[in-house]
C-alpha positions in Angstrom: 14.3 17.5 51.6 17.1 17.5 49.0 18.2 14.0 50.2 14.7 12.8 50.1 14.2 13.9 46.4 17.7 12.6 45.5 16.9 9.2 47.0 13.5 8.9 45.4 14.9 9.6 41.9 18.2 7.9 42.3 19.2 5.2 39.8 22.1 3.8 41.8 23.2 0.3 40.8 20.6 0.3 38.0 21.8 -1.2 34.7 19.6 0.3 32.0 19.6 -0.6 28.3 18.5 2.2 25.9 17.7 1.4 22.3 18.4 4.3 20.0 20.5 5.6 22.9 22.6 7.9 20.7 19.7 9.5 18.9 18.1 12.9 19.4 16.0 11.9 22.4 18.0 8.8 23.3 21.1 10.9 23.9 19.2 13.0 26.5 17.9 9.9 28.2 21.3 8.3 28.3 22.9 11.4 29.9 20.1 11.8 32.4 20.5 8.2 33.5 24.2 8.8 34.1 23.5 12.0 36.0 21.2 10.0 38.3 24.0 7.5 39.0 22.5 4.8 36.7 24.6 2.7 34.4 23.4 3.2 30.8 24.1 0.8 28.0 23.1 1.8 24.5 22.3 0.0 21.3 22.2 2.3 18.3 22.8 1.7 14.5 24.4 5.1 13.9 28.1 4.9 14.7 28.6 8.6 14.0 26.0 9.5 16.6 27.5 7.0 19.1 31.0 8.5 18.7 29.6 12.0 19.1 27.8 11.1 22.3 31.0 9.3 23.6 33.3 12.2 22.9 31.0 15.1 23.7 29.6 13.9 27.0 31.4 10.9 28.3 35.1 11.3 27.5 35.0 15.0 28.4 34.2 13.9 32.0 36.5 10.9 32.0 33.6 8.4 31.9 33.2 5.3 29.8 30.2 4.8 27.6 29.1 1.2 27.1 27.7 0.9 23.6 26.9 -1.6 20.9 26.2 -0.9 17.3 23.1 -2.9 16.2 20.1 -2.7 13.9 16.9 -3.5 15.8 15.2 -4.2 12.5 17.4 -7.3 12.3 16.2 -9.6 15.1 18.8 -12.3 14.6 21.6 -9.7 14.8 20.3 -8.2 18.0 19.7 -11.6 19.6 23.3 -12.6 18.9 24.5 -9.3 20.2 22.5 -9.5 23.4 23.2 -13.2 24.1 27.0 -13.0 23.4 28.1 -9.5 24.4 25.5 -8.0 26.8 23.8 -10.7 28.9 27.0 -12.6 29.9 28.5 -9.4 31.4 25.7 -7.1 32.5 22.6 -7.9 34.5 20.3 -5.5 32.7 17.3 -4.7 35.0 15.7 -1.9 32.9 15.0 -1.2 29.3 14.0 2.0 27.5 12.6 1.3 24.1 13.5 4.6 22.4 14.6 3.4 19.0 12.1 4.0 16.2 11.9 5.4 12.7 9.4 8.1 11.6 9.4 9.1 7.9 12.9 10.2 6.9 13.6 6.9 5.2 10.4 7.2 3.1 10.7 10.8 2.0 12.7 10.0 -1.2 10.2 7.3 -2.1 7.2 9.6 -1.4 8.6 12.3 -3.7 8.9 9.7 -6.5 5.2 8.8 -6.1 2.7 10.6 -8.2 0.4 10.6 -5.2 1.4 9.9 -1.5 -2.2 9.3 -0.4 -3.0 6.4 1.9 -4.5 4.4 -0.9 -1.2 4.6 -2.9 1.2 4.2 0.0 3.5 1.2 -0.6 3.1 -1.7 1.8 6.9 -2.3 1.8 7.4 1.0 3.5 5.0 0.0 6.3 6.8 -3.3 6.7 10.1 -1.4 6.9 8.8 0.8 9.7 7.3 -2.1 11.6 10.5 -4.1 11.4 12.0 -1.6 13.7 9.2 0.2 15.6 7.3 -3.0 16.5 9.1 -6.2 15.7 12.5 -4.9 16.8 11.0 -3.5 20.0 9.3 -6.8 20.8 12.5 -8.7 20.1 14.7 -6.7 22.5 12.0 -6.7 25.1 11.7 -10.5 25.0 15.5 -10.8 25.4 15.7 -8.4 28.3 12.7 -9.8 30.2 14.1 -13.3 29.7 17.3 -12.1 31.3 15.5 -10.4 34.2 13.6 -13.7 34.9 16.8 -15.7 34.7 18.6 -13.5 37.1 15.5 -13.2 39.4 15.8 -9.4 39.7 13.3 -6.5 39.6 12.6 -5.4 36.0 11.4 -2.2 34.5 10.4 -1.7 30.9 9.7 1.8 29.5 8.2 2.1 26.0 8.5 5.5 24.3 5.2 6.2 22.5 3.7 9.2 20.7 0.5 11.3 20.6 0.2 9.9 17.0 -0.3 6.5 18.6 -3.5 7.8 20.1 -4.7 10.4 17.6 -3.9 10.4 13.9 -1.9 13.4 12.6 -3.6 16.5 11.3 -2.4 16.5 7.7 -3.1 20.2 7.4 -0.2 21.2 9.5 2.3 19.6 7.1 3.8 21.2 4.0 1.7 21.4 0.9 1.9 18.2 -1.2 3.0 16.0 1.6 0.9 13.7 3.8 2.2 12.1 7.0 2.2 8.4 6.3 0.3 5.8 8.3 3.2 3.6 9.4 4.4 5.7 12.4 0.9 6.1 13.8 -0.1 2.4 13.7 3.3 1.2 15.0 3.1 3.5 18.0 -0.5 2.5 18.6 0.8 -1.1 18.7 3.4 -0.1 21.3 0.6 1.1 23.5 -1.1 -2.2 23.1 2.1 -4.1 23.8 2.5 -2.1 27.1 -0.9 -3.1 28.5 -0.5 -6.7 27.3 2.8 -7.2 28.9 1.8 -5.5 32.2 -1.1 -7.9 32.5 1.0 -10.9 31.4 3.6 -10.2 34.1 1.2 -9.3 36.8 2.2 -10.4 40.4 5.9 -10.5 39.3 8.9 -8.3 39.8 8.5 -6.8 36.3 6.8 -3.5 35.6 5.9 -2.2 32.1 4.8 1.4 31.4 4.8 3.7 28.4 5.2 7.4 28.0 3.4 9.3 25.3 5.3 12.3 24.0 4.3 15.3 22.1 6.3 16.7 19.2 9.8 18.0 20.1 11.1 21.1 18.4 14.1 20.1 16.3 15.0 22.0 13.1 11.5 22.2 11.8 10.3 25.0 9.6 8.9 28.1 11.3 5.5 27.5 9.7 5.3 23.9 11.0 6.3 24.9 14.5 3.5 27.6 14.4 0.9 25.1 13.0 1.8 22.5 15.6 2.0 24.9 18.5 -1.5 26.2 17.7 -2.9 22.7 18.3 -1.6 22.5 21.9 -3.0 24.0 25.1 0.4 25.4 26.1 0.9 27.0 22.6 4.3 25.5 21.9 6.2 22.4 20.9 8.1 20.5 23.5 11.6 21.3 24.4 14.0 18.3 24.8 14.2 18.9 28.6 10.4 18.8 29.1 10.6 15.0 29.4 13.6 14.6 31.7 11.7 14.3 35.0 9.0 12.0 33.6 11.4 9.4 32.2 13.6 9.4 35.3 10.4 9.1 37.4 9.3 6.0 35.5 12.8 4.4 35.8 13.1 5.2 39.5 11.6 3.8 42.7 9.2 6.7 42.7 7.0 4.9 40.2 7.0 1.5 41.9 3.2 1.4 42.1 2.8 1.9 38.4 2.5 -0.7 35.8 0.4 -0.9 32.6 0.1 2.9 32.6 0.6 5.4 29.8 2.0 8.7 31.0 0.9 11.4 28.5 3.0 14.6 28.3 2.0 16.5 25.3 1.4 20.2 26.2 -2.3 19.5 26.1 -2.3 18.4 22.4 -4.7 15.6 22.9 -7.1 17.7 25.0 -7.6 20.5 22.5 
């Protein structure tokens, strides 16, 4: 039984590119891929996080982390990086689109606004989010799929989405005076649309494309926010980082070979309450 499970979830000989692979969730995904004998390659724009991941998890166990510093919001930079440094050496067969930005880069701007309502929200901040969350994701996906087709190998694309891509945020759970902006919601909704589009576009091929919709993960939030959010779920809590381990490995492994165009929702029942 153990060997059966091990084989079904093994990532042996799989070369998997993870965008945002040194981030909060990306680090977990990168480590789990390695634990399942996959070969992770990460692109991340935060060199400090990359070095932390490398020293804390890889060098400790005498393993080498393959990483590239790159900004997904700059398509030309990523295209050059992929074409010159990744594609000639590694036959990437899978992609986890984990990189995205939420609202931290906008908080300073929002505090400087007299009102942060939707009708006063600056369009340039929406463009900034979309340059990474959508355009950057499309760009790297084009590059990886192009490489998969060139190498005539099986391909697997996993898009990380959010409950906010399906249901808009409840503004009442956030701190007084702050409203959750629109950019993250509409960019994640676009990722869901991209998933179904690509799955249909590449039907009857060796390429599968799925998404996973995640609920909020507890991570240094205020006690009040955690309580407010938890009350909106059927399980009465926010997600732990390890709540998504099995689902992501499942989508990457042969266990999900009959899945494409699907959106796997794991949210503690948030969308059903």
